[in-house]
LUMMARMAR-826083 format. One record per residue: residue number from 1; residue in three letters; chain; x, y, z of N, C-alpha, C, O in turn. Coordinates in steps of 0.02 Angstrom, whole numbers, plus 50000, padded with zeros to 5 digits. Example, Ala and Ser with C-alpha at 12.3 -4.5 7.8 and 13.67 -1.06 7.14 Angstrom:
<nodes>
(1,'ALA','A',(50660,49716,50390),(50615,49775,50390),(50660,49835,50390),(50712,49834,50423))
(2,'SER','A',(50642,49888,50354),(50684,49947,50357),(50645,50002,50394),(50670,50057,50402))
</nodes>
This chain:
<nodes>
(1,'MET','A',(54019,48728,48794),(54020,48777,48847),(53967,48830,48837),(53940,48858,48885))
(2,'SER','A',(53952,48845,48774),(53903,48897,48761),(53833,48876,48785),(53791,48918,48801))
(3,'ARG','A',(53821,48809,48787),(53757,48786,48812),(53750,48799,48887),(53696,48816,48910))
(4,'ILE','A',(53803,48792,48923),(53801,48805,48995),(53790,48880,49007),(53750,48898,49051))
(5,'VAL','A',(53822,48922,48970),(53813,48995,48976),(53741,49013,48959),(53709,49053,48993))
(6,'LEU','A',(53715,48984,48905),(53646,48997,48885),(53597,48974,48939),(53548,49007,48952))
(7,'ALA','A',(53611,48917,48970),(53567,48891,49023),(53567,48939,49082),(53514,48952,49111))
(8,'PHE','A',(53627,48964,49102),(53630,49012,49157),(53594,49078,49140),(53559,49106,49182))
(9,'ARG','A',(53603,49102,49079),(53568,49163,49058),(53492,49153,49061),(53456,49198,49083))
(10,'CYS','A',(53468,49096,49039),(53396,49082,49042),(53372,49078,49114),(53320,49106,49132))
(11,'LEU','A',(53412,49042,49157),(53393,49035,49227),(53388,49103,49261),(53338,49118,49294))
(12,'PHE','A',(53440,49144,49255),(53440,49209,49288),(53390,49257,49257),(53361,49299,49292))
(13,'GLY','A',(53379,49252,49193),(53328,49295,49161),(53258,49280,49188),(53220,49326,49203))
(14,'VAL','A',(53243,49216,49196),(53177,49198,49222),(53173,49215,49296),(53121,49239,49319))
(15,'LEU','A',(53228,49203,49334),(53227,49218,49406),(53219,49292,49420),(53179,49311,49462))
(16,'PHE','A',(53257,49335,49386),(53259,49406,49403),(53213,49450,49361),(53191,49503,49384))
(17,'GLN','A',(53198,49430,49300),(53155,49471,49257),(53087,49439,49244),(53041,49473,49220))
(18,'GLY','A',(53081,49376,49259),(53018,49342,49249),(53007,49320,49177),(52952,49298,49160))
(19,'ARG','A',(53059,49327,49135),(53051,49307,49066),(53121,49295,49035),(53172,49315,49064))
(20,'LEU','A',(53121,49263,48978),(53184,49253,48941),(53201,49316,48902),(53156,49351,48879))
(21,'SER','A',(53264,49330,48894),(53285,49387,48854),(53275,49372,48780),(53269,49314,48761))
(22,'ASP','A',(53273,49424,48740),(53263,49415,48668),(53320,49375,48637),(53308,49334,48592))
(23,'THR','A',(53381,49385,48659),(53438,49348,48631),(53434,49274,48649),(53450,49231,48608))
(24,'ALA','A',(53412,49259,48711),(53406,49189,48732),(53352,49155,48690),(53361,49097,48671))
(25,'ILE','A',(53298,49189,48677),(53245,49160,48636),(53270,49146,48566),(53255,49093,48538))
(26,'THR','A',(53308,49192,48538),(53335,49183,48470),(53383,49124,48469),(53381,49083,48423))
(27,'GLU','A',(53428,49120,48518),(53478,49066,48519),(53445,48998,48529),(53470,48948,48504))
(28,'LEU','A',(53388,48996,48564),(53353,48933,48574),(53308,48915,48514),(53281,48860,48511))
(29,'GLY','A',(53302,48962,48467),(53261,48949,48407),(53186,48954,48422),(53146,48920,48390))
(30,'LEU','A',(53169,48995,48470),(53099,49003,48489),(53073,49070,48464),(53111,49111,48438))
(31,'SER','A',(53009,49080,48471),(52980,49146,48455),(52930,49164,48511),(52902,49120,48543))
(32,'ARG','A',(52921,49229,48520),(52874,49252,48573),(52803,49246,48548),(52788,49257,48489))
(33,'ARG','A',(52760,49228,48594),(52689,49228,48578),(52664,49299,48580),(52691,49342,48614))
(34,'ALA','A',(52611,49311,48542),(52580,49378,48544),(52551,49387,48614),(52521,49342,48643))
(35,'ALA','A',(52561,49446,48641),(52535,49461,48708),(52459,49456,48707),(52427,49481,48661))
(36,'PRO','A',(52431,49425,48758),(52358,49421,48759),(52329,49491,48766),(52355,49534,48802))
(37,'ALA','A',(52275,49501,48730),(52242,49566,48733),(52221,49580,48805),(52195,49537,48840))
(38,'ALA','A',(52233,49641,48825),(52215,49660,48893),(52139,49652,48901),(52099,49682,48866))
(39,'ALA','A',(52122,49610,48948),(52050,49597,48959),(52019,49659,48992),(52039,49680,49046))
(40,'THR','A',(51970,49686,48958),(51936,49743,48988),(51887,49716,49040),(51852,49668,49028))
(41,'PRO','A',(51886,49748,49097),(51841,49722,49149),(51768,49728,49127),(51748,49778,49096))
(42,'ALA','A',(51731,49677,49142),(51661,49677,49124),(51624,49731,49163),(51637,49740,49223))
(43,'PRO','A',(51579,49765,49130),(51542,49817,49168),(51501,49785,49223),(51479,49728,49216))
(44,'PRO','A',(51492,49821,49278),(51453,49791,49332),(51382,49777,49308),(51355,49814,49266))
(45,'PRO','A',(51352,49726,49334),(51284,49709,49311),(51236,49766,49328),(51240,49797,49381))
(46,'ALA','A',(51190,49778,49282),(51140,49830,49294),(51096,49810,49352),(51079,49751,49360))
(47,'PRO','A',(51079,49859,49394),(51037,49841,49451),(50970,49813,49426),(50939,49839,49379))
(48,'VAL','A',(50949,49762,49459),(50886,49730,49441),(50829,49770,49473),(50825,49775,49534))
(49,'SER','A',(50786,49797,49431),(50730,49834,49460),(50669,49789,49462),(50655,49750,49416))
(50,'LYS','A',(50634,49795,49517),(50574,49754,49528),(50513,49796,49514),(50516,49858,49513))
(51,'ALA','A',(50457,49763,49503),(50395,49800,49490),(50375,49844,49549),(50343,49896,49539))
(52,'SER','A',(50395,49825,49609),(50376,49863,49668),(50417,49927,49677),(50398,49970,49716))
(53,'ASP','A',(50474,49933,49641),(50517,49991,49651),(50482,50057,49636),(50491,50105,49673))
(54,'GLY','A',(50441,50060,49583),(50405,50121,49567),(50355,50140,49620),(50347,50199,49638))
(55,'ALA','A',(50320,50090,49646),(50271,50103,49700),(50306,50127,49762),(50283,50174,49795))
(56,'LEU','A',(50361,50095,49779),(50399,50117,49838),(50428,50186,49828),(50432,50226,49875))
(57,'GLN','A',(50448,50201,49766),(50475,50267,49752),(50421,50321,49761),(50435,50374,49789))
(58,'ILE','A',(50360,50308,49738),(50305,50355,49748),(50291,50365,49823),(50282,50422,49845))
(59,'LEU','A',(50291,50310,49861),(50281,50317,49934),(50337,50359,49965),(50324,50400,50009))
(60,'GLY','A',(50398,50349,49942),(50454,50388,49968),(50447,50462,49951),(50463,50505,49992))
(61,'ILE','A',(50423,50476,49890),(50412,50546,49870),(50358,50578,49913),(50365,50634,49936))
(62,'LEU','A',(50303,50541,49923),(50248,50568,49964),(50270,50578,50037),(50247,50625,50070))
(63,'GLN','A',(50314,50536,50061),(50341,50546,50129),(50386,50607,50131),(50381,50647,50177))
(64,'ARG','A',(50430,50613,50082),(50476,50669,50080),(50440,50736,50072),(50458,50785,50105))
(65,'GLU','A',(50390,50738,50028),(50356,50801,50013),(50303,50820,50064),(50292,50879,50076))
(66,'SER','A',(50270,50770,50095),(50213,50787,50138),(50210,50748,50203),(50165,50758,50243))
(67,'ARG','A',(50258,50703,50215),(50259,50662,50276),(50196,50619,50281),(50169,50608,50335))
(68,'LEU','A',(50173,50594,50223),(50112,50555,50220),(50116,50493,50264),(50069,50478,50301))
(69,'LEU','A',(50171,50456,50261),(50177,50395,50300),(50176,50410,50375),(50147,50372,50414))
(70,'ASP','A',(50207,50465,50395),(50205,50484,50466),(50133,50495,50487),(50112,50474,50541))
(71,'PHE','A',(50094,50528,50444),(50024,50541,50460),(49984,50476,50463),(49946,50465,50510))
(72,'LEU','A',(49994,50432,50414),(49956,50370,50411),(49973,50323,50470),(49929,50287,50494))
(73,'MET','A',(50035,50323,50492),(50056,50278,50545),(50043,50307,50615),(50053,50272,50665))
(74,'GLU','A',(50023,50369,50619),(50009,50402,50683),(49943,50377,50712),(49895,50366,50675))
(75,'ASP','A',(49940,50369,50777),(49878,50351,50811),(49839,50416,50823),(49861,50458,50861))
(76,'LEU','A',(49782,50424,50790),(49745,50487,50792),(49691,50489,50846),(49654,50538,50851))
(77,'THR','A',(49685,50437,50886),(49631,50435,50935),(49635,50490,50987),(49583,50510,51014))
(78,'SER','A',(49694,50516,51001),(49700,50568,51053),(49689,50639,51026),(49690,50687,51064))
(79,'TYR','A',(49679,50646,50960),(49671,50712,50930),(49597,50726,50917),(49558,50681,50906))
(80,'SER','A',(49579,50790,50919),(49510,50810,50904),(49501,50812,50828),(49549,50814,50790))
(81,'ASP','A',(49438,50811,50807),(49423,50814,50735),(49449,50879,50704),(49470,50879,50647))
(82,'ASP','A',(49447,50934,50742),(49472,50998,50716),(49548,50994,50704),(49572,51020,50653))
(83,'GLN','A',(49584,50962,50749),(49657,50955,50740),(49673,50912,50679),(49718,50927,50640))
(84,'ILE','A',(49636,50858,50672),(49647,50812,50615),(49629,50848,50550),(49665,50842,50500))
(85,'GLY','A',(49573,50884,50550),(49552,50919,50490),(49603,50971,50468),(49617,50977,50408))
(86,'ALA','A',(49632,51007,50515),(49683,51057,50497),(49745,51023,50468),(49775,51048,50420))
(87,'ALA','A',(49765,50966,50497),(49823,50930,50471),(49810,50902,50402),(49854,50903,50359))
(88,'VAL','A',(49750,50876,50391),(49733,50845,50327),(49732,50896,50271),(49751,50880,50215))
(89,'ARG','A',(49709,50957,50284),(49706,51008,50231),(49776,51021,50203),(49785,51022,50142))
(90,'GLU','A',(49825,51030,50246),(49893,51043,50223),(49923,50980,50190),(49956,50985,50138))
(91,'LEU','A',(49910,50922,50220),(49934,50859,50192),(49905,50848,50122),(49941,50826,50077))
(92,'HIS','A',(49842,50863,50113),(49808,50855,50048),(49843,50897,49995),(49858,50872,49941))
(93,'ASP','A',(49856,50960,50010),(49888,51004,49961),(49958,50980,49943),(49977,50980,49885))
(94,'GLN','A',(49997,50958,49993),(50065,50935,49981),(50066,50871,49940),(50106,50863,49895))
(95,'CYS','A',(50021,50825,49956),(50018,50761,49919),(49997,50773,49846),(50027,50745,49801))
(96,'ARG','A',(49946,50815,49836),(49923,50830,49768),(49979,50861,49727),(49989,50843,49669))
(97,'ASP','A',(50016,50908,49756),(50071,50940,49720),(50125,50889,49702),(50152,50890,49647))
(98,'ALA','A',(50141,50843,49748),(50192,50793,49735),(50170,50745,49680),(50209,50730,49635))
(99,'VAL','A',(50108,50723,49682),(50083,50677,49630),(50082,50712,49562),(50103,50683,49512))
(100,'CYS','A',(50059,50774,49560),(50055,50812,49497),(50125,50825,49468),(50132,50832,49407))
(101,'ARG','A',(50175,50830,49511),(50244,50842,49487),(50271,50782,49448),(50310,50791,49402))
(102,'TYR','A',(50251,50721,49467),(50281,50662,49437),(50233,50620,49394),(50256,50579,49354))
(103,'VAL','A',(50168,50630,49402),(50119,50590,49364),(50067,50636,49333),(50039,50679,49368))
(104,'THR','A',(50055,50628,49268),(50002,50665,49235),(49940,50621,49233),(49941,50567,49205))
(105,'LEU','A',(49886,50645,49265),(49825,50607,49270),(49770,50638,49227),(49769,50699,49216))
(106,'GLN','A',(49724,50596,49204),(49664,50621,49172),(49608,50571,49186),(49622,50512,49197))
(107,'PRO','A',(49545,50593,49184),(49490,50547,49199),(49483,50493,49145),(49498,50505,49087))
(108,'VAL','A',(49461,50434,49166),(49448,50381,49118),(49388,50401,49075),(49389,50392,49014))
(109,'ILE','A',(49335,50427,49106),(49277,50453,49070),(49272,50527,49088),(49263,50545,49146))
(110,'ASP','A',(49277,50568,49038),(49273,50640,49050),(49199,50662,49046),(49176,50687,48994))
(111,'GLY','A',(49164,50651,49100),(49094,50668,49103),(49077,50697,49171),(49119,50702,49215))
(112,'VAL','A',(49014,50716,49179),(48991,50745,49242),(48962,50689,49285),(48917,50653,49263))
(113,'GLU','A',(48989,50682,49346),(48964,50631,49391),(48891,50644,49407),(48871,50701,49418))
(114,'GLY','A',(48852,50591,49410),(48781,50597,49423),(48738,50600,49361),(48676,50602,49366))
(115,'THR','A',(48768,50602,49301),(48730,50604,49239),(48737,50537,49202),(48782,50498,49217))
(116,'PHE','A',(48691,50525,49153),(48694,50463,49114),(48754,50467,49067),(48767,50518,49036))
(117,'THR','A',(48791,50411,49063),(48851,50408,49021),(48854,50342,48984),(48838,50290,49012))
(118,'GLN','A',(48874,50345,48921),(48886,50284,48882),(48953,50255,48903),(49000,50291,48917))
(119,'THR','A',(48957,50189,48905),(49021,50157,48922),(49067,50157,48862),(49047,50137,48807))
(120,'PRO','A',(49129,50180,48871),(49176,50180,48815),(49205,50111,48802),(49234,50100,48749))
(121,'SER','A',(49198,50065,48850),(49229,49999,48843),(49194,49950,48889),(49167,49969,48941))
(122,'LYS','A',(49194,49887,48869),(49167,49834,48912),(49221,49804,48955),(49208,49760,48996))
(123,'ASP','A',(49283,49828,48947),(49340,49803,48985),(49331,49819,49059),(49323,49877,49077))
(124,'PRO','A',(49332,49768,49103),(49323,49780,49175),(49380,49820,49206),(49373,49846,49262))
(125,'ASN','A',(49437,49825,49172),(49492,49866,49196),(49479,49940,49182),(49509,49984,49215))
(126,'VAL','A',(49435,49955,49135),(49420,50024,49116),(49356,50048,49150),(49354,50104,49176))
(127,'VAL','A',(49305,50006,49150),(49240,50024,49179),(49218,49969,49226),(49218,49910,49209))
(128,'LYS','A',(49198,49989,49286),(49171,49941,49335),(49098,49959,49346),(49082,50014,49367))
(129,'PHE','A',(49054,49912,49331),(48982,49922,49342),(48966,49907,49415),(48988,49857,49443))
(130,'VAL','A',(48927,49952,49446),(48907,49943,49515),(48831,49947,49519),(48799,49974,49474))
(131,'GLY','A',(48802,49921,49572),(48730,49923,49580),(48698,49859,49556),(48727,49805,49564))
(132,'ASN','A',(48638,49864,49527),(48600,49807,49503),(48622,49792,49431),(48589,49812,49383))
(133,'VAL','A',(48677,49755,49424),(48707,49743,49359),(48678,49679,49329),(48680,49626,49361))
(134,'PRO','A',(48652,49683,49267),(48626,49622,49234),(48683,49577,49211),(48741,49596,49214))
(135,'ALA','A',(48665,49517,49188),(48716,49468,49166),(48758,49495,49108),(48819,49484,49106))
(136,'THR','A',(48726,49530,49061),(48765,49562,49007),(48770,49636,49024),(48720,49669,49037))
(137,'PRO','A',(48831,49663,49024),(48840,49733,49043),(48800,49780,48998),(48795,49769,48937))
(138,'PRO','A',(48770,49831,49027),(48730,49878,48988),(48773,49926,48947),(48834,49927,48955))
(139,'ALA','A',(48741,49964,48904),(48777,50012,48861),(48795,50075,48900),(48837,50114,48876))
(140,'GLY','A',(48766,50086,48957),(48780,50147,48995),(48746,50146,49062),(48715,50096,49081))
(141,'GLY','A',(48752,50201,49099),(48722,50207,49164),(48741,50274,49195),(48771,50316,49161))
(142,'THR','A',(48725,50283,49257),(48741,50346,49292),(48814,50344,49314),(48836,50298,49348))
(143,'LEU','A',(48851,50395,49294),(48922,50399,49311),(48930,50416,49385),(48909,50470,49406))
(144,'ARG','A',(48958,50371,49423),(48969,50382,49495),(49040,50405,49509),(49051,50443,49556))
(145,'HIS','A',(49088,50382,49470),(49158,50404,49478),(49190,50403,49410),(49185,50354,49373))
(146,'ARG','A',(49225,50457,49393),(49255,50463,49326),(49315,50418,49317),(49334,50404,49260))
(147,'GLY','A',(49346,50395,49371),(49406,50353,49365),(49467,50395,49350),(49461,50454,49333))
(148,'TRP','A',(49525,50366,49356),(49588,50401,49341),(49632,50357,49298),(49637,50297,49308))
(149,'ARG','A',(49665,50390,49252),(49713,50357,49207),(49779,50396,49211),(49779,50458,49206))
(150,'ALA','A',(49834,50360,49219),(49900,50392,49218),(49921,50400,49144),(49933,50350,49110))
(151,'VAL','A',(49924,50462,49121),(49943,50474,49051),(50018,50475,49044),(50045,50452,48994))
(152,'LYS','A',(50052,50502,49095),(50125,50506,49092),(50152,50499,49162),(50127,50529,49209))
(153,'VAL','A',(50204,50458,49169),(50238,50450,49233),(50310,50470,49222),(50345,50442,49179))
(154,'ASP','A',(50333,50518,49261),(50401,50545,49251),(50438,50544,49318),(50453,50596,49347))
(155,'LEU','A',(50452,50483,49343),(50487,50476,49406),(50562,50485,49395),(50587,50464,49343))
(156,'PRO','A',(50597,50515,49442),(50669,50519,49434),(50700,50450,49438),(50673,50405,49470))
(157,'ALA','A',(50757,50441,49405),(50791,50376,49406),(50815,50362,49477),(50840,50406,49511))
(158,'LEU','A',(50809,50299,49497),(50835,50279,49562),(50910,50275,49558),(50938,50253,49508))
(159,'ALA','A',(50943,50297,49610),(51016,50290,49613),(51033,50216,49612),(50996,50175,49640))
(160,'SER','A',(51088,50197,49579),(51104,50126,49570),(51113,50090,49636),(51099,50030,49640))
(161,'ARG','A',(51135,50125,49687),(51146,50091,49751),(51092,50107,49801),(51098,50089,49860))
(162,'GLN','A',(51039,50139,49780),(50985,50157,49826),(50941,50097,49839),(50919,50063,49792))
(163,'ASP','A',(50927,50085,49902),(50882,50031,49922),(50811,50058,49917),(50792,50102,49956))
(164,'ALA','A',(50772,50033,49871),(50704,50058,49859),(50658,50047,49919),(50607,50081,49925))
(165,'SER','A',(50676,50000,49962),(50632,49986,50019),(50639,50038,50075),(50598,50040,50120))
(166,'ILE','A',(50691,50079,50072),(50699,50133,50122),(50659,50193,50096),(50682,50229,50051))
(167,'LEU','A',(50600,50203,50124),(50556,50257,50101),(50576,50324,50131),(50568,50375,50098))
(168,'ALA','A',(50602,50324,50190),(50628,50384,50222),(50682,50361,50271),(50669,50318,50313))
(169,'PRO','A',(50741,50389,50266),(50794,50367,50312),(50779,50391,50382),(50744,50441,50392))
(170,'ALA','A',(50803,50355,50431),(50797,50377,50500),(50838,50441,50509),(50888,50451,50475))
(171,'GLU','A',(50816,50483,50553),(50851,50546,50565),(50877,50547,50636),(50839,50534,50683))
(172,'ILE','A',(50941,50561,50644),(50972,50565,50709),(51003,50634,50716),(51045,50655,50676))
(173,'GLU','A',(50981,50670,50767),(51008,50737,50779),(51069,50732,50822),(51069,50698,50874))
(174,'VAL','A',(51121,50766,50801),(51183,50768,50839),(51188,50836,50872),(51185,50888,50839))
(175,'GLU','A',(51196,50836,50938),(51200,50900,50975),(51271,50916,50995),(51283,50968,51026))
</nodes>
């Protein structure tokens, strides 16, 4: 008779509590398994950044600080040279300030343009020879452009959910 009582206790324990009671486990000669360790949720995958994200971020900064993209995408044929010149002066100052805030630049060759300069490197990424260039690059020539080198880039981190391709959000005025 005790087996029938034990069977009913096991049945109702599983039905109403979802598990066997400790006494039923003992009477059946069983033991409880160790509870599985609570699985900690895996952290969300880090956003994949592409090489273009930094370039798009710079364009977004230049748009935010100086409306550069608005200027570049505008059809200027209906404006006079004086109007364009006035707009460019302000745009120039705003763009320069924005670039200087996030990028530290210095010349590749710190020399006076128009004077003879020795080449610091034969690397075509550092020095580009122009004009009547012989088959073997010369040791120097007249400096036409000093070039620019980014010494330090200090862009703010992109928000994890920010779409880098949105350079400036659309603006809708609500009246």
